[in-house]
Phi, psi and omega in degrees: 000149176282153182296329182287339180277339181295310178301323179295321179292323178296315179298318179297319178298317178295320179298316178296318179300312182294324179291322183279335180261357181085000179076176181291144180273091180246125178221137179254167184290341184233143186230152169259132177238142174211171179289336185275332186229155172291165181305135177253095186266079180223032180240126175266339183250123183295327181291324176292321176300313180298317181296315179293323178298319178298318180293327184265001180073028179240197177230151174273138178226161177272135176282113185296337177283342185243339186232124178259111177263135178280133179298148178223199182266354185252170178277341185228153182235142167266127179242131180254170185302331179284357180091000178288143179226150177226105184260066183233022184253129182277334182227153184293324183297314179295318179298316180296319178297317180291323178297319179295320179296325182266005181059049181227209180224153174258121181233159177291142178288142180292318177208165176253132180300141180297143179287144177281153176293142180296144178275114183293345182260007182285147177294336180294330182277013174090011178263000000 
């Protein structure tokens, strides 16, 4: 064999290996989702995820296998680069504006914390 065919055969071998084994299991904490494609979880920084999602007409989401969001009272969470989250936003527009201010991303909340029973002795209830 010629020396130039060996690197090509090695590359072909690696390609066959990766195709048959599914490739390396790499997942990042943040994903871009859109109607056209399955989630692309290759973002370590939420602000980069948010910026690319805006350019591609999708949304940035948290990868549940990599990111643990604490439930809050809202439908949306602001997530910052340090992994801190605040799930207290009722609408995406407010969440997105706050995420931009904090250099983070606005993602859907995993669950909403259960509401507490009203306190019958509270001043809010007219007593």
